[in-house]
Each structure stands twice: as C-alpha cells, then as structure tokens.
Backbone as a chain_set.jsonl record, in Angstrom:
{"seq": "MSKNTEKKKSKSNVLSFKVTDEHLEDILFLCKKKNIPKSQLLRGIVTKALEETSELDDKKRINS", "coords": {"N": [[0.811, -1.21, 0.0], [2.036, 1.2, -0.528], [1.753, 3.227, -2.511], [2.535, 5.918, -4.718], [1.111, 9.054, -5.399], [0.643, 11.113, -8.122], [0.066, 14.372, -9.239], [-0.648, 16.43, -11.882], [-0.712, 19.607, -13.531], [-1.704, 21.315, -16.338], [0.466, 22.121, -19.192], [2.074, 24.431, -19.229], [2.048, 25.44, -16.619], [3.163, 23.473, -14.434], [2.184, 21.615, -11.803], [3.135, 19.572, -9.375], [3.041, 16.872, -7.077], [3.872, 14.476, -4.588], [2.254, 12.078, -2.701], [2.288, 9.885, -0.099], [0.762, 6.834, 1.075], [1.047, 6.765, 3.808], [1.27, 9.477, 4.459], [-1.331, 10.307, 3.801], [-2.836, 8.822, 5.64], [-1.947, 9.963, 8.049], [-2.815, 12.614, 7.709], [-5.61, 12.287, 7.494], [-6.112, 11.176, 10.002], [-5.446, 13.317, 11.686], [-7.393, 15.153, 10.845], [-9.707, 13.875, 11.703], [-9.216, 13.803, 14.456], [-9.103, 16.533, 15.081], [-11.572, 17.238, 14.308], [-12.134, 18.182, 11.703], [-13.793, 18.705, 8.698], [-13.467, 16.594, 5.814], [-13.958, 17.754, 3.347], [-13.385, 20.433, 3.779], [-10.661, 20.291, 4.237], [-9.774, 19.418, 1.71], [-10.539, 21.612, 0.142], [-8.812, 23.53, 1.221], [-6.315, 22.511, 0.443], [-6.48, 22.669, -2.36], [-6.844, 25.44, -2.674], [-4.408, 26.419, -1.645], [-2.607, 25.292, -3.482], [-3.407, 26.61, -5.82], [-2.769, 29.248, -5.112], [0.034, 29.079, -4.905], [0.68, 28.432, -7.541], [-0.163, 30.755, -8.794], [1.618, 32.602, -7.654], [3.995, 31.704, -8.805], [3.473, 32.294, -11.485], [3.388, 35.086, -11.317], [6.058, 35.65, -10.644], [7.334, 34.759, -12.959], [6.345, 36.6, -14.82], [7.431, 38.985, -13.859], [10.166, 38.526, -14.164], [10.36, 38.419, -16.901]], "CA": [[0.0, 0.0, 0.0], [2.876, 2.391, -0.532], [1.681, 3.862, -3.82], [2.699, 7.369, -4.784], [0.125, 9.693, -6.24], [1.171, 12.308, -8.759], [-0.95, 15.229, -9.797], [-0.015, 17.432, -12.741], [-1.641, 20.604, -14.033], [-1.335, 21.93, -17.61], [1.856, 22.025, -19.627], [2.84, 25.636, -18.892], [2.141, 25.523, -15.161], [3.145, 22.106, -13.924], [2.116, 21.537, -10.351], [3.168, 18.146, -9.08], [3.382, 16.52, -5.716], [3.735, 13.055, -4.296], [1.697, 11.822, -1.38], [2.29, 8.451, 0.194], [-0.37, 6.37, 1.881], [1.304, 7.154, 5.196], [0.89, 10.883, 4.573], [-2.784, 10.388, 3.799], [-3.323, 8.294, 6.913], [-1.663, 10.98, 9.067], [-3.691, 13.767, 7.466], [-6.98, 11.911, 7.842], [-6.15, 11.001, 11.448], [-5.489, 14.659, 12.284], [-8.71, 15.725, 10.551], [-10.673, 13.232, 12.589], [-8.903, 14.221, 15.82], [-9.436, 17.96, 15.223], [-12.948, 17.379, 13.853], [-12.137, 18.984, 10.483], [-14.399, 17.964, 7.591], [-12.554, 16.296, 4.713], [-14.204, 18.709, 2.266], [-12.668, 21.655, 4.132], [-9.255, 19.977, 4.014], [-9.551, 19.395, 0.268], [-10.624, 23.013, -0.306], [-7.577, 24.182, 1.645], [-5.214, 22.022, -0.391], [-6.651, 23.239, -3.699], [-6.598, 26.879, -2.572], [-2.958, 26.611, -1.475], [-1.975, 24.953, -4.753], [-3.693, 27.702, -6.756], [-1.986, 30.408, -4.681], [1.434, 28.852, -5.261], [0.761, 28.527, -8.998], [-0.303, 32.174, -9.107], [2.878, 33.245, -7.282], [4.982, 31.335, -9.821], [3.141, 33.082, -12.671], [3.802, 36.465, -11.053], [7.521, 35.696, -10.72], [7.708, 34.621, -14.373], [6.034, 37.875, -15.491], [8.392, 39.997, -13.391], [11.471, 38.21, -14.734], [10.32, 38.502, -18.369]], "C": [[0.85, 1.267, 0.0], [2.93, 3.018, -1.919], [1.956, 5.351, -3.684], [1.658, 7.919, -5.738], [0.754, 10.944, -6.82], [0.025, 13.072, -9.39], [-0.246, 16.281, -10.634], [-1.082, 18.345, -13.324], [-1.035, 21.287, -15.244], [0.152, 21.876, -17.932], [2.673, 23.24, -19.201], [3.034, 25.802, -17.391], [2.045, 24.117, -14.585], [3.212, 22.153, -12.412], [2.086, 20.055, -10.018], [3.553, 17.932, -7.623], [3.182, 15.027, -5.541], [3.251, 12.902, -2.864], [1.684, 10.306, -1.174], [1.041, 8.099, 1.006], [-0.201, 6.773, 3.34], [0.932, 8.62, 5.426], [-0.625, 11.023, 4.673], [-3.372, 9.903, 5.122], [-3.117, 9.313, 8.034], [-2.613, 12.17, 8.939], [-5.12, 13.445, 7.9], [-7.137, 11.706, 9.349], [-6.261, 12.365, 12.138], [-6.83, 15.34, 12.039], [-9.761, 15.166, 11.506], [-10.477, 13.716, 14.025], [-9.337, 15.672, 16.073], [-10.853, 18.27, 14.756], [-13.065, 18.322, 12.646], [-12.766, 18.154, 9.369], [-13.403, 17.752, 6.451], [-12.736, 17.285, 3.562], [-13.458, 20.022, 2.521], [-11.166, 21.461, 3.897], [-8.933, 20.036, 2.519], [-9.587, 20.808, -0.307], [-9.34, 23.764, 0.033], [-6.387, 23.781, 0.786], [-5.293, 22.651, -1.783], [-6.359, 24.734, -3.686], [-5.109, 27.168, -2.467], [-2.225, 26.336, -2.783], [-2.192, 26.066, -5.772], [-2.909, 28.957, -6.398], [-0.533, 30.261, -5.106], [1.632, 28.951, -6.764], [0.699, 29.99, -9.424], [0.979, 32.93, -8.79], [3.973, 32.931, -8.301], [4.748, 32.125, -11.1], [3.604, 34.522, -12.506], [5.312, 36.611, -11.178], [7.992, 35.609, -12.163], [7.474, 35.936, -15.109], [7.039, 38.953, -15.111], [9.75, 39.776, -14.047], [11.506, 38.34, -16.253], [10.586, 39.894, -18.873]], "O": [[0.404, 2.305, 0.489], [4.008, 3.305, -2.44], [1.646, 5.964, -2.662], [1.363, 7.312, -6.768], [1.334, 11.747, -6.09], [-0.873, 12.488, -9.997], [0.66, 16.956, -10.145], [-2.209, 17.921, -13.58], [0.081, 21.799, -15.153], [0.985, 21.621, -17.062], [3.844, 23.1, -18.848], [4.087, 26.261, -16.949], [0.951, 23.638, -14.284], [4.166, 22.663, -11.825], [1.122, 19.36, -10.342], [4.295, 18.717, -7.032], [2.41, 14.4, -6.267], [3.779, 13.522, -1.942], [1.134, 9.558, -1.981], [0.365, 8.974, 1.547], [-1.176, 7.083, 4.025], [0.354, 8.966, 6.456], [-1.139, 11.759, 5.515], [-4.299, 10.512, 5.655], [-3.999, 9.508, 8.87], [-3.144, 12.667, 9.932], [-5.761, 14.239, 8.59], [-8.184, 12.028, 9.911], [-7.064, 12.545, 13.053], [-7.35, 16.026, 12.92], [-10.592, 15.9, 12.041], [-11.446, 14.005, 14.728], [-9.868, 15.996, 17.135], [-11.289, 19.42, 14.799], [-13.974, 19.149, 12.577], [-12.333, 17.03, 9.114], [-12.592, 18.631, 6.159], [-11.77, 17.619, 2.875], [-12.959, 20.648, 1.586], [-10.488, 22.368, 3.414], [-7.936, 20.636, 2.117], [-8.759, 21.161, -1.146], [-8.84, 24.544, -0.778], [-5.551, 24.617, 0.443], [-4.284, 23.111, -2.317], [-5.697, 25.242, -4.59], [-4.605, 28.071, -3.134], [-1.314, 27.079, -3.149], [-1.271, 26.427, -6.505], [-2.431, 29.66, -7.289], [0.068, 31.209, -5.611], [2.639, 29.492, -7.222], [1.432, 30.41, -10.32], [1.392, 33.8, -9.557], [4.787, 33.796, -8.622], [5.701, 32.577, -11.735], [4.147, 35.114, -13.438], [5.796, 37.587, -11.752], [8.935, 36.296, -12.556], [8.298, 36.347, -15.925], [7.451, 39.746, -15.958], [10.411, 40.736, -14.442], [12.59, 38.368, -16.836], [10.585, 40.123, -20.083]]}, "num_chains": 1, "name": "protein.A"}
C-alpha cells in the first residue's frame, strides 16, 4: 500500500506533488482528531496549490 500519487496541471504551469499512503493516513487522522471535515481539508489544499501557482506566474512575469 505504498503507492505514490502524482498530480499534474497543464503544460505551462506544472504543479506536481507526491503523497504516500502514510501521509494520507496521518492527514486523515489529524482531521478526525481535530474534527475537520474532509471537504474543508480538500478546499484548503486546492486553494494553497492555486496560490502557489499564481505566485509562480507572477515571478515569471516579473522576470520577463
């Protein structure tokens, strides 16, 4: 059960990350312990990923 999950987004803005089953188990355990809904966790992850992608775009524009 030690699969890695890769997520990629478009060719120009590649956003990739690897999450092991152990990471997921830890995250879900903490959500349950802190009584955080999984939907809220997922929203937070997506929002953070979009913010980081946006920051990378801004840096590319400044350097161009």
